[in-house]
N, C-alpha and C positions, 0 to 999 in steps of 0.2 A: 234370311240373314246368311251371309257367307261365313265359312269357317276356315281359320288359318290351318296350315299344315300341322303345326304343333298341337292345336286343339283337336284336330282330327285324330292324331296319333294318341292323344290322351284319352279320347273316347274309345278307341280300339283297346287301349290298355285296361280301361275300366270295364269294358265288355268282357275281356278275357278274365279279369278278376272275378266277375260275377258268373262265370261259367259259359258265356257265349263265345266259345273258342272257334275261330275259323279253321276248318280242316285244311292244313297246308297241302295235303295231297291233291286238292282240287285246284290249286293255283300254281303248282310247280310242274314244270314240263319234263323234268328229268326222268330217265328210265335206266335200269341196270341191264347189262348184257344178259341174255338168256342163260338160265341155270347158274347165275352168279353165286348163289349160296349153296349150290350142290358141292359137297365136299366128301366124295367117297373115301372110305378109310384106306390107309396104306399100310396096315399092319394089325397086329393083335394086341398091342399095348398102346392106349391112347390117353393123352393128357391134355386138358384144356387149361388155359391160363388167362387170368385177368390181373391187372395191377394198376395202382395209382388212379383209381376211379374218383378219388377225392369227394366221395359222398354225393355224387351227382345221380340222383334217382330219376330225373326227368331228362329228356333229350335236350341237347345244347348245341351251340355253335362252338367249334374249337379250331383255331388256325395253327398249323405247324410252323416252326421257326424259319426265319430267313437267315439267322446267324447261329451256327453251332460249331464253333472252332475246335479243332483238335491240335494239341501241342506235341512237339517233338515227334516221336514215332507214331502218334495217333493222327497226325495231320493228313487230311485227304482220305481217311479210312472210315468205314462204318463204325460208329454212328454219326460221324462228323461230315455228312454230306447233306446239302439242302437243295431244294428247287430242281432245276434241270440236271444238276450233277447227280442227285439222288435217282431221278428217273433214268438217266443214261446208265448208271451203274447196274440197275436191276432190269433194264430193258422194258421199262414202262412207257407207253406212248403218251406224249403230251395231250391234254384235252380229254383224257379218259377219266372214268370214275375213280380208278386207282390213283391217277395223278392228283386228283383232288383230295383223296383220303390221306395220301402220304406226303403231300407237299403244300406249301403256302401259295402256289402259283394260281393266279386268277381266282383267288379265294372267294371274293364277294359274289361274283357272277356264278361260280360253281356251287356255292352254298345255297343260293337262291334256286338253283336248278335241282339239286339233289336233296335239299332239306337238312334237317338237323341230324346229329349223330348221338349214339348212346341211348340212355334211358334203360332202367333195369327191367321194365316190362318187355321191351323189345329184345334186350340182351337175354332174358329168360327164354323167349321164344327160340332164339338162335342156339342157346345152350341145349335146350331140349331136342332141337332138331339134330344137332351133332351127336348127342347121346343116343338118340334112337338108332343111329347107324353104327354105334360103337359101344356095345354092351360092356359094362364094367369100367368105362372111362371115368377119370377123376377130374374135378375142377379145382385148380390151384389159385389161390388169391395171394398176390405178392405184397399186400399191405398198402398203406396210405388210403385206406378205405373208409375209416371212421371220421375223417376230417375234410373240410373244404366246402361245407354248405351251412346255411342257417339252421336247418332242422337237425343236422348232426350235432351242432353245438348246443342247441336248445334242448335236445333229448339226451344229452350226454352219450351220444353215439348209439342209443338204442334203436333208432330208425335203421341204421346201417347193419347192425347186428341182426335184426329181424329180417331185413331184406336179403342179406347174404345167406341166411339159413334157408329162406324161401327160394333163393336162386339155386341152392344145392351145392354150395362150396364144401369141399371135402377137407382141404388142408390150407393153412394160412400162416404167413409170417407178418412182420410189422415194421413200421416207423412211426408215423404221426399218431398211431393208436396210443403210444405211450404218453402223448401229451394230454390225455384225459387223466393221467396219473396212474402210478403202478397199481394202486388199490382197485381202481375201476377196471383196468385192463385185466388184472387177475380175476376179478369178480366175473367178468364176461366169460373168460376161458374156462373157469371152474364150474360155472353154472349154465349159462345159455349154450355155450359150445358143447360142453360135456353131454348135456341133455339131448342135443341135436346130432351128436356124433361128429362134430367138426373138430379136427385135430389142429393144434397150434404148435409150430416147431420153430426153434431158434437156437442153434448150436452155440452161438456166440454171445448169448446173454447169460452171465454168471454173476454170483454174488460178489460184492466188493470185499467181503471179509476173507472167505476161504476159497472162493472161486468155484463154488458148487453150481451145477446147472439149475437155472431158474425154471426153464421149460424143457420139454422133450427136445433133444437135438435132432431127431429124425423119427419117421414112422415107416413101417413096412406095410405094404398093401399088396394083395394078390389080384392081378388082373388077368383073367382068362388063363389061370394056371401059372402065370409068371410072377415071381416075387420082385416087387418094385420098391425101392427105398427113396423117400423124399426127405432131404436134409434141409433144415431151415437156416437162413442167414438173414437176420434182422439188420436194419440200417446200422452200420458200425459206429457212426459218429453221433448217435442220438443225443447223448448228454453234452456234446460240444456245439452242435448246430442248433440245439433246442435247450430249454432250461434243465439243468442238472437236478434242480429240486423236485422235478416231477418224478424222477426215478432215482432217488438218493442211494438206494442200496444195490443197484444193478450196475454192472460193468459190461461194456459192449466190445467193440473192436472187430477186426477182420478174422484173426485167429486161424491162420493157415494150418498150423500143426494140429489143432483140435479138429478142423475140418477133415484132414487126412485120417485122423484116428477114427472118426465116426464113419467115414466112407469105407475104411478097411473093415470096421466092425460089421457094417451092413453087408459087405461082400462075404464076410465069413459066415454070416447068418443065412446066406443063400440068395442075396439080391442079384438078379441078372441084369437089372437096369437100375442105375443110381442117378438121380437128378437132384439139383440144388434149386430150391425156391428162394430166390435172393432179392434183397432190397439194397444191394451195394451201389448200383449205378453201372452203366454199361462198360465203361473203361476199366473199372475195378474188376468186374466179372471177367473181362478178357484177360487180365493179368492173372487172376486167380485160376482160371482154366488151364493156364500153362504152368502152374506151380503145384497143383494137386492131382495125383493119379487116381484113376478109377471113376471119374465123373463123366457121365455120358452126355448130359445137357445141363445148362443153367438157364432157368426161367427167371429173367432179371426184371428189375424195376428201378424206381427212384428218379432216373434221369428223363423219363417220359419219352424215350425214343421209340418211335414206331418203326421197327426193323422188319423189313419185308421178308427176308429169309435169314436163317441163323448164320452166324459167323463160325466156321470151323477152326478150332484151335488145337494144336498138337500138345498132348499131355506129356509129362515127364516119362510115363511108362510106354510112350509110343502110340497110344490110342488117340482118339479124337473126341474133343468135347464141343458140343454145339451150343453157342451162346446166343440167346434171344433177348428181346425186350419188347413188351407188348403195349407201348404207348401209354395213354392216360385217359381219364375222364369217362371211362366206360365206352370209349370209342372203338375199341378192338377186342376181339376174342382170338387168342392164339390156339392153334390146334396142332399138336405134335403126335404123329403115329410112328411107333417103332415096330418093325417086323422082326420078331424074336423067334429064332429056331435053334433047337439043340443048345439052349442056354446062351446063345450069342445074338447080338444085334446084327442082322443081315442087311438091313436097309432102314430108311426113315423117310418121312414125308412131312412137310410143315406148310401151314398156311396161316397168315395173320388176316383174319376176316374183319373188315370194317362193319360197324353196326349202324346201318342207315335206318333211322326210325320210320321213314316213309315207305320202306320196302319190307319191313318185318312187322307183322301184326302184333300188337301188344298182348302179352299173356294176361288173361282175365284176372287170375288170382293175384298176380303181382301188381297189376294195375289197381286192383281194389285195395291192396295193402298200402300202396303209395298214397292213394287218396285218403285213406284212414290216417296215415302218418301226418300228412300235410294239413288235414282239415282244421285243427286248432290254430294253425298259424297262417292260413291263406290270406286274410286281410292284411296282416303285417308284411307278408312276403310280397304282396302285389302293390304295395304303396309305390306310386310313381314319384320319384324324387326329381327327375329331370328328363328331358328328351336329348338324345345324343345325335347330333348331325355328323359326328366323327365315327370312324371305324376304331373300336376299342378292343385291343388284344393285349396279352401279357407276354407270351412265349418269345424268347430270344436272349442271347447272351448278355446284352447290355441294357436294353430298355424296351418298354412297350407302352402304347398309348394309355392303357389302363393304369399302369404304374405312374405314368406322367401325371395323369389326372389326380391320383392319390397324393403325389408330391405337391402339385399345385395347391390342392386343398389344404394340406398341412401347412405349407408356407403362408398361405393367405389367412387361414383361420387362427393359427397360432403365432403369427407375426415373426416367422423365422427368416433368417438370411439365406439359409440353405436347408436341404432336407435329405434324409436317407429313407429308402423303402427296401425291405428285404428282397433278394433275388429269387423269390418263390417261382416255381414253374407251374404250379396249379393256378387255376383261374380261367373262367370261361370267356367267350368272345361276344361282342355286340356288333351287329351290323348298323350302318348309318340309318337313321330314321327311327330306331327302336327306343322304347322307353327304358330308362335306367331305373329299375325297381329296387326296393330294399333287398330282394332276393339276389339280384345280380351283383349288387354291392357286396353282399355277404359272401358271394362266391369268390371274391378277391381278398376277403379280410377275416373270415370266420376261423379264429384260433382261440385257444384258451388263455393266451397272454397278450391281449390286444391293445394294451395301454399305449396311448400316444404320449410323446415326450417332447420337451424343449430344453436343450442342454447347452450351457456355455461351453464352447470348445475352441481351442486354439487351432490355427491353420495347420500346425504340425501334426496334431492329433487327427484331424480330418484326413490328412494324407496317409497316416499310419493305418487308420481303419480301412481305407480304400485299398491300400497295398495288401493288408492281411486277407481281405475278402478275395482280391484278385489272385493271390497265391493259392487260396483254397480251390479256386476255379481252374487256374492255369498251371498248377504245379506239374512239371514233366513226369513225375511219378504218380500214377493213378491212385496209389495207396495213400497219398497225402491230399487227395481231392475229396471234398465233402459234398459234391453234387450241387444242384441249384445253379443259379446264374449270378452275374455280378450285381452287387448292391446297386439299386437304382439311385441316381443322384439328381436332386433338383437344385437349380440356382447356380451350380458350379459347372463350368465347361472344362474339359480336360482331354489330354491325350493318353492313350494306353498302348503299350507294347506287350502283348501277351507272351511273347517269346523272350522277354528280358528276364533278368534274375530277380530273386526275392528282394523286395524293397525298392526296385528300380523300374517298375512297370508303369507307374503313374507320373505324368509330367504336365507342365504348362497349365496348371490349375488357375482358372480365372473366375472372378465373381464380379458382376456388374462392370465388366470391362477392365477390371484391375486384377493384377496377380494376387492370388491368395497369400497373405502374409503369414508365415509360420508362427510368428509371435503375437499376432492379433487374435482376439477372442471374438468368435462369431456365435450367433444364436442358431443352433442346428435342431431342426425338428426330426422326428422319427417315430417309429412304432415297433411293436413286438420285441421289447427288451427281454433278454434272457435272465437278467438278475432277479433274484427273489425279492419281493417286497416293492417292486416298482409301482409307482402311482401314475395315474393319468386317465383321461377320458378315453373310452374305447375308440379306436381309429374309425370305426364305421359311423360313429356319431359325428366325428369331425368332418368326414367326407360327406355325410348326409346333409349337414348344415350348409356346406359349400354348394352342393347340388341344388338344394331347395332355393338357395338365393340366386343361383345362376339361371335356373329353369331350363335353359338350353345350353348344351355343351357343343362348342363349335371352335375349330381352329386350335386344337391341342397341339402345342409345339413340342415335338419330341426332342429331348435333350440327349442326343447320341454323342458319345466321345469320338474323337478322331482316332482311328485305329491305324497303327503303324507297325512295321516289323513283321508283316506277314505277306506272302505272295499276293499280287493283285488278283490273281485268278484262283485263290484258295477256294476249293469246292465246298467249304463249310461256311461261306459268308457271301451274302448278296445284300448290298446296301443301296 
């Protein structure tokens, strides 16, 4: 009896679920350059950096964006370079392994060649390898670590807490961690972290009543006789971009003045190297670096930018601050070496190392921990919901095929005229022909406020919401940007001018061939409401229902807006 392609893929998925996993190393032809992971130290003070792993314990596919627009003075500058423009800026040859790691170019072919990226067992191997050549080095975690997967949600982040302790994280700051609630976040820091010797720092989290520090603003560490200060900067817009009721007694913000105070205090206590562990987003960090004296480097996160080399920024005191960002999803490990002599930084060396699972043997103890974590959930994680004939990805300023699939599901299942999906930058990628499992669906939707909604909304309100989100993304002042990407829109076609003024970026809104009437009421679907007490079926149940009914996903039609008002050859966009 012959077997259809879909049936064959389902058999493979079932085999994988039962432990009969094909070793991808045996079927992939790629190879890395000799000594690719050799990273000889360039100084006596070494700091490793991970950020935005979004709870991805296993190796994944992850495609970098083809749209990352910079506004005003940020246009055409790092991190707003994509594809060939990124490669040209850093002198990376097309078709190489680094071209694959740092760009979206020829992604599907290159992914099949080099295999998946990340995975904590493989990351652990690399961390240990780097540490072996750098005695006293520290591992910094920039946050967005406890959220983004089914197991992180179902274990209330305990899986990631245990994995990070096993990985050897020394210092951490936060963003999505707070969406497990202030009580849970504090519980981990005061119990698990304290017992394991992990420091949590966040100079910008203070109480809403008297402005007292909630956590340590910084820590001092001695590395090979050199005093090093690590100042924490949590995501400044946590109670705005996410539900305020999760952290009702905490105030966030950027707090430049406080930052300067803590940097000065650390210097007065003898710090010869001062770095900031930040979850601001790259553009915000670039501005901060030029406003605060005494910071030698910012290890940044939030915007998921894989920045090949640090951006040097002149400080107010005439010194230089090196601004970095280490990508996302466990895909990269940043390694910064400072050569410190006579109390001064004489030189530095940096490398952002891609974590290729096929070329780094998994650490046995971490691998065992991951298997133990996943064991109670394996059958649920491996449920095959559908087969995707399409390439499903999320990352990009305006839309991704994964987001489009979510929008299509919400509109069909809930009977909506249009739909919104948040512009989240986390979420893994699926290659054509792969099974969409419950685990992969949860990679796109696993949050603590997952309710799906159906709201009567006038056309005028629809435009207002889109304008507000657009301003958060494209405000010319980085301090008014909240990171993330544009809200994904289903059913409505529109034109966007990122360089226009507030309230004037969105135009030509059309629904079913007709202009959106500002006075007409439409049924608008959505999910992830930030208001307390919101009701609705979890979005993953909505999408799972849609996928089970479809069985095969094919021909997802990406609803991209028409982009105007930017140069045709803007290095931050390839459509």
